[in-house]
C-alpha positions in Angstrom: 136.1 54.6 69.9 132.4 54.6 70.7 130.8 58.0 70.8 129.0 58.8 74.0 125.5 60.0 73.3 124.4 63.4 74.8 121.7 62.0 77.0 124.4 60.0 78.9 125.9 63.4 80.0 122.5 64.3 81.3 122.1 61.1 83.2 125.6 61.4 84.6 125.1 65.0 85.7 121.8 64.1 87.4 123.5 61.2 89.2 126.2 63.6 90.5 123.6 66.0 91.8 121.7 63.2 93.4 124.7 61.9 95.2 125.6 65.4 96.4 122.1 65.8 97.7 122.2 62.5 99.5 125.6 63.3 101.0 124.3 66.7 102.3 121.2 65.1 103.7 123.2 62.5 105.6 125.6 65.1 106.9 122.7 67.2 108.2 121.0 64.2 109.8 124.1 63.0 111.7 123.6 63.6 115.4 125.7 66.2 117.1 126.3 66.5 120.8 123.5 68.5 122.5 126.0 71.0 123.8 127.8 71.6 120.5 124.9 72.1 118.0 125.8 73.3 114.6 124.9 76.9 113.7 124.5 77.9 110.1 125.6 81.4 109.3 123.1 83.7 107.5 123.1 83.6 103.7 124.7 86.4 101.8 121.8 88.1 100.0 124.1 88.8 97.0 124.4 85.0 96.5 120.8 84.9 95.4 118.4 82.6 97.0 115.8 83.9 98.8 113.1 81.5 100.0 114.0 78.8 102.6 112.7 75.4 101.6 113.7 71.9 102.4 115.8 70.0 99.8 115.7 66.2 99.4 113.5 65.9 102.5 109.9 66.3 103.7 110.3 67.8 107.1 107.6 67.8 109.7 107.2 71.1 111.6 107.0 70.5 115.3 106.6 74.1 116.4 106.1 77.4 114.7 106.4 80.8 116.4 106.5 84.5 115.3 107.3 87.7 117.0 104.9 90.6 117.4 106.1 92.6 114.4 106.7 89.5 112.2 110.4 90.3 112.0 111.3 86.8 112.9 109.8 83.4 112.1 111.1 80.5 114.3 110.3 76.8 113.7 111.6 73.4 114.7 111.5 70.2 112.6 112.0 66.5 112.8 115.4 67.1 111.2 116.4 68.0 114.8 116.9 71.6 113.9 115.5 75.0 114.7 115.5 77.7 112.0 115.0 81.5 112.2 113.7 83.3 109.1 113.1 86.9 108.4 109.9 88.4 107.0 110.8 87.5 103.5 111.5 83.9 104.6 115.2 84.2 104.1 117.2 82.1 106.5 118.9 84.1 109.2 120.4 81.1 111.0 119.7 77.6 112.1 120.9 75.3 114.8 121.0 71.5 114.9 120.6 69.2 118.0 121.1 65.5 118.5 117.5 65.0 119.5 114.2 66.5 118.5 113.5 70.1 119.5 109.7 69.6 119.9 109.3 73.1 121.4 110.7 76.4 119.9 109.5 79.9 120.8 110.5 83.4 119.8 109.7 86.2 122.2 107.0 88.8 121.3 109.7 91.5 121.3 111.6 89.5 118.6 114.9 89.6 120.4 115.2 86.1 122.0 114.4 82.5 121.2 114.2 79.3 123.4 114.0 75.7 122.4 113.6 72.4 124.4 114.7 69.0 123.2 113.7 65.4 123.9 117.3 64.9 125.0 116.9 67.4 127.9 118.5 70.5 126.5 117.1 74.0 127.0 118.7 76.3 124.5 118.2 80.1 124.9 119.7 82.8 122.6 119.3 86.3 121.5 118.3 86.5 117.8 121.5 88.2 117.0 123.3 85.3 118.9 125.3 87.7 121.0 123.9 86.2 124.2 123.0 82.5 124.7 123.0 79.8 127.4 122.1 76.1 127.7 120.7 74.0 130.5 120.9 70.2 130.4 118.6 68.0 132.4 115.5 65.8 132.0 113.7 65.6 128.7 111.8 68.8 127.9 108.1 68.5 127.0 107.1 72.2 126.9 108.7 75.6 127.1 107.1 79.0 127.6 108.7 82.4 127.1 107.6 85.7 128.5 106.8 88.4 125.9 109.9 90.4 126.9 111.9 87.2 127.5 112.6 88.1 131.1 111.4 84.6 132.2 111.5 81.1 130.8 109.4 78.2 132.1 109.9 74.5 131.1 108.1 71.3 131.8 110.3 68.2 132.2 109.7 64.5 132.7 111.8 61.8 134.5 110.4 58.7 132.9 112.5 56.3 135.1 111.2 57.8 138.3 107.7 58.6 136.9 108.0 62.3 138.1 107.4 65.6 136.4 108.8 69.0 137.1 108.3 72.7 136.1 111.4 74.7 136.1 111.7 78.5 136.1 114.7 80.5 134.6 115.8 84.1 134.3 116.8 85.5 131.0 120.4 84.9 132.0 120.0 81.2 132.5 119.8 81.2 136.3 117.4 78.5 137.5 115.2 80.2 140.1 113.3 77.1 141.3 112.0 73.7 140.3 108.4 72.5 141.2 107.3 68.9 141.2 104.0 68.4 139.3 101.9 65.9 137.5 102.3 65.4 133.7 102.0 68.9 132.2 99.7 69.2 129.1 100.1 72.9 128.4 102.2 75.8 129.8 101.8 79.6 129.6 103.7 82.6 131.0 100.7 84.9 131.1 102.1 88.4 130.9 105.0 90.8 131.0 103.0 93.0 133.4 104.2 92.0 136.9 100.8 92.5 138.5 99.3 89.8 136.1 102.4 87.6 135.5 101.7 84.0 136.5 102.7 80.6 135.3 99.6 78.8 134.1 99.3 75.1 133.1 97.2 72.0 133.1 98.6 68.9 134.8 97.2 65.5 135.3 96.5 64.0 138.7 94.9 60.6 139.1 94.1 60.8 135.4 92.1 64.0 135.8 93.2 67.5 134.6 94.0 70.2 137.1 94.1 73.8 136.0 96.8 75.4 138.1 98.5 78.8 138.5 101.7 79.6 140.4 103.4 83.0 140.8 106.9 83.8 139.8 108.2 82.5 143.1 106.7 79.1 142.4 103.9 79.5 145.0 100.6 78.0 144.1 97.9 80.6 143.6 94.9 78.4 142.7 94.1 75.0 141.3 90.7 73.8 139.8 90.3 70.1 139.6 88.7 68.6 136.5 89.4 71.8 134.4 91.7 72.1 131.5 93.4 75.4 130.7 92.2 76.4 127.2 93.3 80.0 126.5 95.0 83.1 128.0 94.4 86.6 126.9 97.2 88.8 125.5 98.2 90.3 128.8 97.0 87.6 131.1 93.9 89.5 132.5 91.5 86.7 131.3 92.0 83.0 131.4 89.6 80.4 129.9 89.3 76.8 131.2 87.1 73.9 130.0 85.4 71.0 131.8 83.5 68.8 129.4 81.2 71.1 127.5 81.4 73.8 130.2 83.6 76.9 129.6 84.6 79.3 132.4 86.5 82.6 132.2 88.6 83.8 135.1 90.4 87.0 135.9 94.1 87.3 136.6 93.4 86.5 140.3 91.6 83.2 139.5 88.1 84.6 140.2 85.4 83.2 137.9 83.8 85.9 135.8 81.6 84.0 133.4 80.5 80.5 132.7 78.5 78.9 129.9 77.4 75.5 128.8 78.1 74.7 125.1 76.4 72.2 122.8 79.9 70.6 122.2 83.2 70.1 124.0 85.4 73.1 123.1 88.5 72.3 121.0 89.8 75.8 120.4 89.3 78.9 122.5 90.9 82.2 121.5 90.5 85.6 123.1 90.2 88.7 120.8 93.7 90.3 121.0 92.2 93.8 121.4 89.1 93.0 123.4 89.6 90.4 126.1 86.0 90.3 127.0 85.3 88.6 123.7 86.3 85.1 122.8 85.9 82.6 120.0 85.0 79.0 120.8 85.2 76.1 118.3 84.3 72.5 118.7 83.6 69.4 116.6 79.8 69.2 116.1 78.1 66.4 114.2 75.9 67.2 111.2 75.1 70.7 110.1 74.9 72.3 113.5 76.9 75.4 114.3 80.3 74.7 115.7 81.8 78.2 115.9 80.6 80.6 118.6 81.7 84.2 119.4 80.9 85.4 122.9 81.0 88.7 124.7 81.3 88.2 128.4 78.7 90.9 129.1 76.3 90.5 126.2 76.8 86.7 125.9 76.5 85.1 122.4 77.1 87.5 119.6 76.9 85.1 116.7 77.3 81.4 115.7 77.9 79.6 112.5 79.1 76.4 110.9 82.6 76.0 109.6 84.5 73.0 108.2 85.7 70.4 110.7 89.3 70.6 111.6 89.5 74.4 111.0 92.3 76.6 112.4 91.7 80.2 113.5 93.6 83.5 114.0 92.4 87.0 114.7 94.0 89.9 112.9 96.1 92.1 115.1 93.4 94.7 115.5 90.8 92.1 116.5 88.5 93.3 113.7 88.7 90.1 111.5 89.0 86.4 111.9 91.1 84.2 109.6 89.9 80.6 109.2 91.5 77.7 107.3 90.6 74.1 106.6 92.3 71.6 104.3 89.9 68.9 105.2 87.3 70.7 103.2 88.8 69.2 100.0 89.9 65.8 98.9 93.2 67.2 97.4 95.9 68.9 99.5 94.4 72.3 99.1 93.3 74.5 102.0 90.3 76.8 102.0 91.0 80.1 103.7 88.3 82.6 104.8 88.1 86.0 106.4 85.2 86.7 108.7 84.2 90.1 110.0 83.1 91.1 113.6 79.6 89.9 112.8 80.8 86.5 111.6 80.1 87.3 108.0 82.4 86.0 105.3 84.1 89.0 103.5 86.5 87.0 101.4 87.7 83.5 100.6 90.5 81.9 98.6 92.6 78.7 98.3 96.2 77.9 98.9 97.9 74.9 97.3 99.2 73.3 100.5 97.8 71.5 103.5 97.8 74.2 106.2 98.4 72.6 109.6 99.6 75.6 111.5 98.1 79.1 111.5 100.0 81.7 113.6 99.0 85.2 114.5 101.3 88.1 115.3 101.0 91.8 115.9 101.6 92.7 112.2 98.5 94.5 110.8 97.9 92.3 107.8 100.3 89.3 107.7 99.5 85.8 108.8 102.0 82.8 108.8 100.9 79.3 107.8 102.8 76.1 108.0 102.2 73.0 105.9 102.7 69.3 106.4 105.7 69.2 104.1 107.7 71.8 106.0 106.6 74.6 103.8 106.1 78.0 105.4 104.3 80.9 103.8 103.1 84.4 104.6 99.6 85.5 103.6 99.1 89.2 103.0 95.5 90.1 104.0 95.7 93.7 102.9 94.7 93.1 99.2 92.1 90.6 100.3 90.5 93.1 102.6 90.7 95.8 100.0 88.5 93.7 97.7 85.7 94.0 100.1 83.1 96.8 100.1 84.6 100.2 101.3 82.1 100.4 104.2 83.4 97.2 105.6 87.0 98.6 106.0 87.3 99.8 109.6 89.7 102.7 110.2 90.3 103.2 114.0 89.4 106.6 115.2 91.2 108.7 117.8 90.4 112.2 119.1 93.8 113.6 120.2 94.4 115.6 123.3 93.0 119.1 122.9 93.6 122.5 124.5 90.7 124.3 122.7 87.8 125.7 124.7 85.1 128.3 123.7 84.1 131.0 126.3 80.5 129.9 126.3 81.3 126.3 127.3 82.8 124.4 130.2 84.6 121.1 129.7 83.9 118.3 132.2 85.6 114.8 132.4 83.3 111.8 132.6 84.3 108.1 133.1 82.7 105.4 131.0 83.8 101.8 130.4 85.2 100.3 127.2 84.8 96.8 125.8 87.4 95.5 128.3 85.7 97.2 131.3 88.5 99.8 131.6 87.3 103.1 133.0 88.1 105.6 130.3 88.0 109.4 130.7 86.0 111.4 128.1 85.9 115.2 127.9 82.4 116.7 127.1 81.3 120.3 126.8 78.5 121.7 129.0 77.0 125.2 129.3 79.3 127.5 131.1 76.4 128.9 133.0 75.5 125.6 134.6 76.9 124.2 137.9 79.8 122.2 136.5 79.7 119.4 139.1 75.9 119.0 138.7 76.2 119.1 134.9 79.0 116.5 134.9 76.9 114.1 137.0 73.9 114.5 134.8 76.0 113.8 131.7 77.4 110.7 133.4 73.9 109.5 133.9 73.0 110.2 130.3 75.8 107.9 129.2 78.4 107.8 126.4 77.9 109.4 123.0 76.5 107.3 120.2 79.2 105.6 118.2 81.8 106.0 120.9 82.2 102.2 121.5 81.9 103.0 125.2 79.3 101.8 127.7 77.2 103.2 130.5 78.5 102.8 134.1 75.1 103.8 135.6 72.5 101.4 134.1 69.4 103.5 134.6 68.8 106.9 133.1 66.0 107.8 135.5 68.2 108.0 138.6 69.1 111.4 140.2 72.1 112.8 142.0 71.7 116.1 143.8 74.8 118.2 144.5 75.6 120.2 147.6 79.1 121.7 147.5 80.8 123.8 150.2 83.6 125.6 148.4 85.1 126.9 151.6 85.5 123.3 153.1 85.9 121.5 149.8 83.2 119.1 151.0 80.9 117.6 148.3 77.7 115.9 149.3 76.0 113.8 146.7 72.4 112.7 147.5 71.6 109.6 145.4 68.2 108.3 144.5 67.6 104.9 146.2 67.7 102.8 143.0 71.2 104.1 142.2 72.5 103.1 145.7 70.9 99.6 145.4 72.4 98.3 142.2 72.7 94.5 141.9 75.9 92.7 141.2 79.3 93.4 142.7 81.0 94.3 139.4 78.3 96.6 138.4 78.3 98.3 141.8 82.0 98.8 141.8 82.0 100.2 138.3 79.2 102.7 139.0 80.8 103.9 142.2 84.3 104.2 140.7 83.0 106.2 137.7 81.1 108.5 140.0 84.1 109.1 142.3 86.5 109.6 139.4 84.1 112.1 137.7 83.8 114.3 140.7 87.5 113.9 141.6 88.4 115.7 138.3 87.3 118.9 140.0 90.4 120.1 141.9 88.4 122.0 144.5 86.8 118.8 145.8 88.6 117.6 148.9 86.2 115.1 150.4 83.0 113.3 149.2 80.0 112.2 151.2 77.3 110.0 149.7 73.8 110.0 151.1 70.3 108.7 150.3 67.5 110.9 151.6 70.3 112.9 153.2 71.3 109.9 155.3 74.9 108.8 154.9 75.5 105.6 153.1 77.3 102.7 154.6 76.9 100.2 151.8 76.7 100.9 148.1 75.0 98.5 145.8 75.7 94.8 146.5 77.7 94.6 149.7 80.2 97.4 148.8 81.0 98.8 152.2 83.0 101.9 152.8 83.7 104.6 155.4 82.8 108.2 154.9 83.9 110.8 154.0 85.5 109.5 150.9 88.7 111.0 149.5 88.8 112.1 145.8 91.0 109.9 143.7 94.0 111.5 142.2 97.0 109.7 140.7 100.3 110.1 142.4 102.4 108.8 139.4 100.0 108.7 136.4 100.7 106.7 133.4 98.8 107.4 130.2 98.2 104.2 128.2 96.3 103.5 124.9 93.3 101.2 124.9 91.0 100.2 122.0 87.3 99.7 122.1 85.4 98.8 118.9 87.0 100.9 116.1 88.2 103.7 118.5 91.4 104.3 120.4 91.3 106.1 123.8 93.8 107.3 126.4 93.4 105.8 129.8 95.1 106.9 133.0 96.4 104.5 135.6 98.8 104.6 138.5 102.4 103.4 137.9 103.1 99.8 139.0 106.2 99.2 141.1 108.1 96.0 141.9 109.3 95.7 145.4 111.4 98.7 146.3 111.5 100.0 142.7 111.6 103.8 142.5 109.0 105.5 140.3 111.4 107.9 138.6 110.4 109.5 135.3 112.4 107.0 133.2 110.5 104.1 134.8 107.2 105.8 134.1 108.0 106.4 130.4 109.2 102.8 130.0 105.8 101.6 131.4 104.0 103.9 129.0 106.1 102.5 126.1 105.3 99.0 127.3 101.6 99.7 126.9 102.1 101.2 123.5 103.9 98.0 122.3 100.6 96.1 122.7 99.2 98.2 119.7 99.3 96.4 116.4 101.1 99.3 114.6 103.8 99.9 117.3 107.1 97.9 116.9 107.6 95.5 119.8 111.3 96.4 119.9 110.6 100.1 120.5 112.7 101.0 123.6 113.6 104.1 125.6 117.4 104.7 125.3 117.5 107.5 127.8 115.9 110.7 129.1 117.8 113.9 128.8 116.5 116.2 131.6 117.3 119.8 132.0 115.5 122.8 133.6 114.0 123.9 130.3 113.1 120.7 128.6 113.1 116.9 128.6 114.3 114.9 125.6 112.9 111.4 125.1 115.5 109.4 123.2 113.9 106.4 121.5 115.3 103.5 119.4 115.3 103.7 115.7 112.2 101.5 115.4 110.2 104.5 116.4 110.3 105.6 112.8 108.1 102.7 111.8 105.1 104.5 113.3 105.5 107.1 110.6 105.3 105.4 107.2 105.9 107.6 104.1 102.3 107.3 102.8 100.5 109.1 105.6 96.8 108.3 105.5 94.2 109.3 108.1 94.7 106.1 110.0 98.5 106.5 110.2 98.3 110.1 111.3 95.8 109.3 114.1 97.9 106.4 115.3 101.0 108.5 115.5 99.1 111.2 117.5 98.0 108.5 119.9 101.5 107.4 120.7 102.8 110.9 121.0 99.9 111.8 123.4 100.9 108.8 125.6 104.5 110.0 125.8 103.9 113.7 126.1 101.1 113.4 128.7 103.1 111.0 130.9 106.1 113.3 131.0 104.1 116.5 131.5 102.0 115.0 134.3 105.1 113.8 136.2 107.4 116.8 135.7 107.3 120.6 135.6 109.1 121.2 132.4 107.6 123.4 129.7 108.8 121.5 126.7 109.2 117.9 125.7 111.0 116.7 122.6 111.4 113.2 121.1 114.8 112.1 119.6 115.6 109.0 117.6 118.9 107.4 118.4 120.1 110.6 120.0 119.3 112.8 117.0 116.5 115.1 116.0 114.3 113.5 113.4 111.6 115.1 111.2 108.7 112.7 110.3 107.3 112.7 106.8 104.8 115.4 105.7 101.4 115.7 107.5 102.5 114.0 110.7 102.5 115.9 114.0 105.6 117.5 115.5 107.9 115.5 117.8 108.1 118.4 120.2 105.4 119.9 122.4 105.0 122.8 124.9 102.9 122.4 128.1 99.5 123.9 127.8 96.7 124.1 130.3 93.9 123.3 130.5 94.1 120.2 128.3 91.3 117.8 127.5 91.6 114.0 127.2 89.5 112.1 124.6 87.4 115.1 123.7 84.1 114.4 122.1 83.5 115.9 118.7 
């Protein structure tokens, strides 16, 4: 008998594996009914296999989406499948459809996903797959998911009738309404804050774009013909639209705030995630001319430079750095990656051996997700790349925690300046105890913020005067303003100056009414057509919420009134939930941090938070981590103390007491007065 040579075994074995692979590929490619898609269970980690790649196929990625904390990576491919990976790129599950899922989004909170197919299926599911629903209808072109997944919007097309629709759903699959539109080119759900929550989109009418906004009831708020929606800021307070080479920025009410003509037609517009008054604009520009511009809506152009054509961009979560990628820079399928700082200077560059076609940001401090043309997905850790830069280029956010300390020879006053996002931020400053505190506070307000504070003046001129006449018995405060202060130009500047003035004097509890005069004659109009009736009442919050804001490399506490929806009651739990919602916008706060319950007794209040709260307290406690934890604790403690009369507040984790690692602040606090917000040091 003829002996079989060893290499025949190898050939035979290879043939078996090839046939098995072809069989698996065919089985995966076979269409399944839209309503009975196949779900793949998560892999057992003990079975090995870690990274998720495509075998025997070169899949095109249609859509790529990540949650705020990078706990989930969702993508859809031309294999008619959506897949959910964890941060290590291990497959959690996937689901197949009979037609292409061109759209797939994961919510910012990381708990829900939505997909829309060419066959007309909208598929919604929690990431743990405990809750899901489907809606069949016309082919789906676009889907949008609110950050907290409370609302879902979808754009659909009836090709036979030549009609287009936008549909709006609740988290539970209830279709709230359907609105006929023109062909929709992009679609956004702008915010999870109800006061700014709108549905924004560009639709075509008579072959022209129309930038449109509707509210959550489907009622049109505004429409700008000829303009194309280009970008929406993180919480929907700023919106950018393009018309040719003209770029306009609007507020959440559709009012134009800023407009600029560019030397090119913008292709990419991105708001800084922490400073929505700053935005990046990129366009194709012939030759060696600059094609990347960085704007501040108050100071205009900050810098400009040339980058490779076809580049993709993403800010880091803290808004301090910009990641830029371009595979068209090389002949081979390599991509050049760069990190630029706030001045547009290159701080590092490297190459990746893939053609990066998608670059996705998240709230993770130093991870960026990239997707390649062959279906390959990778995570880039920016931390070691930034560590290679000079030490003085590393920005550590600074925060001055709430203080109760005061020396006998000084008096603390509260001043209101504006941050990079035009928020009025309270700052505590020391003045001589022998001075009239109201007069001293107003003089300090005129002097402006401290150097290095990353705050800005609210009164533009230093040479103005404000004379104080206070009747303690009546609580009446008369402020005699110099004429140039009362005649400020610009409605926004006038409103900011007046608000900061009133808030500063309202911090004195003995003030009950305020009268503004010029030459001792009562004012009727302040600045540019800002009319009011006198006397003015001091502003004091009824249900104050303490929220964190970031300006430059500094964090601050800001106070605002609680927002209510319809007949919603502003009980303490609702107020703490709103404070937590604001905290979740910070890059170091988990987006799934939730309030489980408040335990209220006469002696104390216990704030019971979900287990993700522990992520704010990493074991290696550096200066940055400690300051960040103090900021979140100040938000929670101050919100509870200012809306209750208890003397002690304690934070629990999953119903149990928990002790953070060494050097972190305590999770319990007693009420102390007076206390000082954002004290200058």
